[in-house]
ROKOL-454917 format. One record per residue (C-alpha): residue in one letter; x, y, z; residue number from 1. Coordinates in steps of 0.5 Angstrom, whole numbers, plus 500, padded with zeros to 3 digits. Example, Ala and Ser with C-alpha at 12.3 -4.5 7.8 and 13.67 -1.06 7.14 Angstrom:
2
+--------+-----+-----+-----+--------+
: lumkol :  px :  py :  pz : martor :
+--------+-----+-----+-----+--------+
:      A : 525 : 491 : 516 :      1 :
:      S : 527 : 498 : 514 :      2 :
+--------+-----+-----+-----+--------+
END
This chain:
208
+--------+-----+-----+-----+--------+
: lumkol :  px :  py :  pz : martor :
+--------+-----+-----+-----+--------+
:      M : 500 : 500 : 500 :      1 :
:      E : 503 : 507 : 498 :      2 :
:      Q : 504 : 511 : 504 :      3 :
:      R : 500 : 517 : 506 :      4 :
:      M : 501 : 523 : 510 :      5 :
:      I : 496 : 527 : 514 :      6 :
:      Y : 497 : 534 : 517 :      7 :
:      L : 494 : 535 : 523 :      8 :
:      I : 493 : 543 : 525 :      9 :
:      R : 491 : 547 : 530 :     10 :
:      H : 487 : 553 : 528 :     11 :
:      G : 490 : 560 : 529 :     12 :
:      A : 490 : 564 : 535 :     13 :
:      L : 484 : 568 : 538 :     14 :
:      E : 483 : 574 : 542 :     15 :
:      S : 485 : 573 : 549 :     16 :
:      K : 484 : 579 : 553 :     17 :
:      G : 482 : 579 : 560 :     18 :
:      G : 485 : 572 : 562 :     19 :
:      K : 484 : 565 : 560 :     20 :
:      R : 477 : 562 : 559 :     21 :
:      F : 473 : 556 : 557 :     22 :
:      I : 472 : 557 : 550 :     23 :
:      G : 469 : 550 : 548 :     24 :
:      Q : 464 : 551 : 542 :     25 :
:      I : 464 : 558 : 542 :     26 :
:      D : 464 : 560 : 535 :     27 :
:      L : 470 : 565 : 535 :     28 :
:      P : 473 : 568 : 529 :     29 :
:      L : 481 : 568 : 529 :     30 :
:      S : 485 : 574 : 532 :     31 :
:      E : 490 : 578 : 527 :     32 :
:      E : 495 : 574 : 530 :     33 :
:      G : 491 : 568 : 528 :     34 :
:      L : 490 : 570 : 521 :     35 :
:      V : 498 : 571 : 520 :     36 :
:      Q : 499 : 564 : 523 :     37 :
:      A : 494 : 561 : 518 :     38 :
:      K : 497 : 565 : 512 :     39 :
:      R : 504 : 563 : 515 :     40 :
:      L : 501 : 556 : 515 :     41 :
:      G : 498 : 557 : 508 :     42 :
:      Q : 505 : 559 : 505 :     43 :
:      E : 509 : 553 : 508 :     44 :
:      L : 504 : 548 : 506 :     45 :
:      S : 503 : 550 : 499 :     46 :
:      C : 509 : 545 : 496 :     47 :
:      L : 505 : 539 : 499 :     48 :
:      R : 500 : 535 : 495 :     49 :
:      L : 493 : 534 : 498 :     50 :
:      S : 488 : 531 : 496 :     51 :
:      Q : 483 : 534 : 501 :     52 :
:      I : 482 : 538 : 507 :     53 :
:      F : 477 : 537 : 512 :     54 :
:      C : 476 : 542 : 518 :     55 :
:      S : 472 : 543 : 524 :     56 :
:      D : 465 : 547 : 522 :     57 :
:      L : 467 : 552 : 528 :     58 :
:      Q : 469 : 559 : 525 :     59 :
:      R : 476 : 559 : 527 :     60 :
:      S : 478 : 552 : 524 :     61 :
:      R : 474 : 554 : 518 :     62 :
:      E : 478 : 560 : 517 :     63 :
:      T : 484 : 557 : 518 :     64 :
:      A : 483 : 551 : 513 :     65 :
:      E : 480 : 556 : 507 :     66 :
:      I : 487 : 560 : 508 :     67 :
:      I : 491 : 554 : 507 :     68 :
:      A : 486 : 551 : 502 :     69 :
:      G : 487 : 557 : 497 :     70 :
:      K : 494 : 555 : 495 :     71 :
:      H : 491 : 548 : 493 :     72 :
:      N : 485 : 550 : 489 :     73 :
:      L : 481 : 545 : 494 :     74 :
:      A : 474 : 547 : 498 :     75 :
:      P : 475 : 545 : 505 :     76 :
:      I : 470 : 540 : 508 :     77 :
:      P : 467 : 542 : 514 :     78 :
:      C : 465 : 537 : 520 :     79 :
:      P : 461 : 538 : 526 :     80 :
:      E : 464 : 532 : 529 :     81 :
:      L : 471 : 535 : 529 :     82 :
:      R : 468 : 541 : 534 :     83 :
:      E : 472 : 542 : 540 :     84 :
:      I : 469 : 539 : 546 :     85 :
:      C : 463 : 542 : 549 :     86 :
:      L : 464 : 545 : 556 :     87 :
:      G : 456 : 547 : 557 :     88 :
:      E : 455 : 552 : 562 :     89 :
:      W : 462 : 553 : 563 :     90 :
:      E : 463 : 556 : 556 :     91 :
:      G : 466 : 563 : 555 :     92 :
:      R : 467 : 564 : 563 :     93 :
:      Y : 474 : 565 : 566 :     94 :
:      F : 478 : 559 : 569 :     95 :
:      E : 478 : 564 : 576 :     96 :
:      E : 471 : 565 : 576 :     97 :
:      I : 469 : 557 : 575 :     98 :
:      R : 475 : 556 : 581 :     99 :
:      R : 472 : 561 : 585 :    100 :
:      R : 464 : 560 : 584 :    101 :
:      F : 464 : 552 : 583 :    102 :
:      P : 470 : 549 : 587 :    103 :
:      N : 467 : 542 : 588 :    104 :
:      E : 466 : 541 : 580 :    105 :
:      F : 473 : 545 : 579 :    106 :
:      N : 476 : 540 : 583 :    107 :
:      Q : 472 : 534 : 581 :    108 :
:      R : 475 : 536 : 574 :    109 :
:      G : 482 : 536 : 576 :    110 :
:      K : 481 : 529 : 579 :    111 :
:      D : 477 : 526 : 573 :    112 :
:      I : 479 : 529 : 567 :    113 :
:      V : 477 : 523 : 563 :    114 :
:      K : 469 : 523 : 565 :    115 :
:      F : 468 : 529 : 568 :    116 :
:      C : 462 : 533 : 565 :    117 :
:      P : 461 : 541 : 566 :    118 :
:      P : 453 : 542 : 566 :    119 :
:      G : 450 : 541 : 559 :    120 :
:      G : 457 : 539 : 556 :    121 :
:      E : 461 : 533 : 555 :    122 :
:      S : 467 : 529 : 558 :    123 :
:      F : 473 : 528 : 554 :    124 :
:      N : 471 : 520 : 554 :    125 :
:      Q : 465 : 523 : 550 :    126 :
:      C : 468 : 527 : 546 :    127 :
:      S : 474 : 522 : 544 :    128 :
:      Q : 468 : 517 : 541 :    129 :
:      R : 466 : 522 : 536 :    130 :
:      V : 472 : 525 : 534 :    131 :
:      V : 476 : 518 : 533 :    132 :
:      A : 470 : 515 : 530 :    133 :
:      K : 470 : 521 : 525 :    134 :
:      W : 477 : 520 : 524 :    135 :
:      Q : 477 : 513 : 522 :    136 :
:      Q : 471 : 515 : 517 :    137 :
:      I : 475 : 520 : 514 :    138 :
:      M : 481 : 515 : 513 :    139 :
:      E : 477 : 510 : 510 :    140 :
:      N : 473 : 515 : 505 :    141 :
:      S : 479 : 519 : 503 :    142 :
:      T : 486 : 517 : 499 :    143 :
:      G : 492 : 521 : 498 :    144 :
:      N : 495 : 526 : 503 :    145 :
:      I : 490 : 530 : 507 :    146 :
:      L : 490 : 536 : 512 :    147 :
:      I : 485 : 536 : 518 :    148 :
:      T : 484 : 543 : 521 :    149 :
:      G : 482 : 542 : 529 :    150 :
:      H : 482 : 544 : 536 :    151 :
:      A : 487 : 544 : 541 :    152 :
:      G : 483 : 538 : 545 :    153 :
:      V : 481 : 535 : 538 :    154 :
:      N : 488 : 534 : 536 :    155 :
:      R : 490 : 531 : 543 :    156 :
:      L : 484 : 526 : 542 :    157 :
:      I : 487 : 524 : 536 :    158 :
:      L : 494 : 524 : 537 :    159 :
:      C : 492 : 520 : 544 :    160 :
:      H : 489 : 515 : 540 :    161 :
:      L : 494 : 514 : 535 :    162 :
:      L : 500 : 514 : 540 :    163 :
:      G : 496 : 509 : 545 :    164 :
:      I : 496 : 515 : 551 :    165 :
:      P : 491 : 514 : 556 :    166 :
:      L : 486 : 520 : 556 :    167 :
:      E : 488 : 521 : 563 :    168 :
:      N : 495 : 524 : 560 :    169 :
:      I : 491 : 528 : 555 :    170 :
:      F : 495 : 535 : 557 :    171 :
:      C : 502 : 532 : 557 :    172 :
:      L : 501 : 533 : 549 :    173 :
:      S : 502 : 541 : 547 :    174 :
:      Q : 498 : 544 : 541 :    175 :
:      D : 500 : 551 : 540 :    176 :
:      Y : 496 : 556 : 536 :    177 :
:      G : 497 : 554 : 529 :    178 :
:      C : 501 : 548 : 530 :    179 :
:      L : 503 : 542 : 526 :    180 :
:      N : 503 : 535 : 527 :    181 :
:      V : 505 : 530 : 521 :    182 :
:      I : 503 : 523 : 521 :    183 :
:      S : 504 : 518 : 516 :    184 :
:      Y : 500 : 512 : 515 :    185 :
:      R : 502 : 505 : 511 :    186 :
:      D : 500 : 498 : 512 :    187 :
:      Q : 494 : 500 : 517 :    188 :
:      K : 500 : 503 : 521 :    189 :
:      Y : 500 : 510 : 524 :    190 :
:      Q : 507 : 514 : 525 :    191 :
:      V : 507 : 521 : 528 :    192 :
:      K : 513 : 524 : 524 :    193 :
:      A : 512 : 531 : 528 :    194 :
:      L : 509 : 534 : 534 :    195 :
:      N : 506 : 541 : 535 :    196 :
:      K : 511 : 544 : 530 :    197 :
:      V : 510 : 551 : 529 :    198 :
:      S : 516 : 553 : 525 :    199 :
:      R : 521 : 550 : 519 :    200 :
:      F : 515 : 545 : 517 :    201 :
:      K : 517 : 546 : 510 :    202 :
:      R : 525 : 544 : 511 :    203 :
:      L : 522 : 538 : 515 :    204 :
:      H : 517 : 535 : 509 :    205 :
:      S : 518 : 539 : 503 :    206 :
:      N : 518 : 532 : 499 :    207 :
:      N : 512 : 530 : 501 :    208 :
+--------+-----+-----+-----+--------+
END
């Protein structure tokens, strides 16, 4: 079987005024910095041969994918299943607010990051089931090299699945804004070639 390459990307940066928040599925656009990151990715990945581009249907992921796709004359395929984890009533709230107002729930999340569900949201375990199912569907129904633009949580879940990392250790994997993960697939086996790369990508894989 011919080797395939999968380029897994996190979308560009968002506005971060006021401190760290639980974003989840709030549909935010890229910041100016995020647009610059997406354009940089578009330039660095312009030499690749891609057959299809997939993305979450949230605006920040679509914008990133569309900028990259413009270099390849491809239309990104939006996938609701690739949305970031749903954080329910916590979405849009600052970490410190949740820690202060809901200390028991916040501590419970820290003790059981895999199964904990914020009110009206989903757990990482539930999110993993939909994300991994979509990943497998994409791989089964596509050919050649593909690019996927996801989110920090979504990318971590895919990488945990491929690397055999327990979800309890999900945050051991860094996923910076505008980062690239490079995955090869051959003979039904995956190999992660690069993880959380944010620069010099063209030099690493200009021949693929």
